[in-house]
C-alpha positions in Angstrom: -18.5 -47.0 50.8 -21.0 -49.8 50.8 -19.0 -51.8 48.4 -15.9 -51.5 50.6 -18.3 -52.9 53.6 -19.6 -55.7 51.2 -15.9 -56.6 50.6 -14.8 -56.7 54.0 -18.1 -58.8 55.0 -17.1 -61.2 52.1 -13.5 -61.2 53.7 -15.0 -62.3 57.3 -17.1 -65.0 55.6 -14.1 -66.5 54.1 -12.1 -66.2 57.2 -14.9 -67.8 59.2 -14.9 -70.6 56.9 -11.3 -71.2 57.1 -11.6 -71.3 60.8 -14.6 -73.4 61.3 -14.4 -75.9 58.4 -12.8 -79.4 59.1 -13.3 -80.6 55.3 -10.4 -79.8 53.1 -12.6 -79.0 50.5 -14.4 -76.4 52.2 -11.1 -74.8 53.3 -10.1 -74.4 49.8 -13.5 -72.8 48.9 -12.9 -70.5 51.8 -9.7 -69.7 51.0 -11.0 -68.9 47.2 -13.3 -66.3 48.9 -11.0 -64.7 50.9 -8.7 -64.2 47.8 -11.7 -62.9 45.4 -12.9 -60.3 48.6 -9.1 -59.0 48.3 -9.1 -58.9 44.5 -12.4 -56.7 44.5 -11.1 -54.5 47.3 -7.9 -53.7 45.1 -10.2 -53.0 42.0 -12.5 -51.1 44.1 -9.2 -48.9 45.3 -8.2 -48.1 42.0 -11.6 -47.1 40.4 -12.5 -43.8 39.6 -15.9 -42.8 38.7 -16.4 -41.1 35.2 -12.7 -41.7 34.3 -11.3 -43.0 31.1 -9.2 -46.1 30.3 -5.4 -45.4 30.4 -4.9 -46.6 27.0 -7.7 -44.9 25.2 -6.9 -41.5 24.5 -8.9 -39.3 22.1 -7.8 -35.8 21.0 -11.0 -34.4 22.7 -9.8 -35.5 26.3 -9.0 -32.4 28.6 -5.7 -32.2 30.2 -7.6 -32.2 33.6 -9.7 -35.4 32.5 -9.4 -38.3 35.4 -7.8 -41.4 34.2 -8.1 -44.8 35.9 -5.0 -46.4 37.5 -3.8 -49.3 35.8 -1.6 -50.3 38.9 -4.3 -52.3 40.6 -5.6 -54.0 37.7 -2.3 -55.5 37.1 -1.5 -56.5 40.5 -5.0 -58.2 40.6 -4.3 -60.0 37.5 -1.1 -61.1 38.7 -2.6 -62.1 41.9 -5.3 -64.0 40.2 -2.5 -66.4 38.1 -0.6 -66.8 41.5 -4.1 -67.9 43.3 -4.8 -70.3 40.7 -1.5 -72.1 41.0 -1.9 -72.2 44.9 -5.4 -73.5 44.7 -4.4 -76.2 42.0 -1.6 -77.2 44.3 -3.7 -77.2 47.4 -6.6 -79.5 45.5 -4.0 -82.0 44.1 -2.6 -82.4 47.9 -6.3 -83.0 48.7 -6.8 -85.4 46.3 -3.5 -87.4 47.2 -4.7 -87.3 51.2 -8.0 -88.7 50.0 -6.4 -91.5 48.2 -4.2 -92.3 51.1 -7.0 -91.7 53.8 -10.2 -91.9 52.4 -11.4 -88.9 54.2 -11.2 -85.2 53.6 -11.9 -84.4 57.1 -8.6 -83.0 58.8 -9.3 -84.2 62.0 -9.5 -87.9 61.1 -6.2 -87.6 59.1 -4.6 -86.2 62.0 -5.7 -89.2 64.1 -4.5 -91.9 61.5 -1.0 -92.9 61.6 1.1 -93.9 58.3 
């Protein structure tokens, strides 16, 4: 239960950074923190203490032996790839904005025309 609370605190920290930050780079870092907290939560949901990996079965395994659910792990792997693509696109746009306007501050960029 403590791990779920820590994941929730990490999520709230990332959301706080998203809402408060004016710098594009800090916003990207806060978005990454939110994504990581969600990944950790999904992994925790699929975790079973003392369970075996689903691909390693030995002949001594009893029929009632617990096995870890691989679905949350595969969902997290897919989400990591999507998050990597999204973060790289956001950082590319941030670099282009910096080259054009000379600042990472969102409020300064919104004031400028052109």
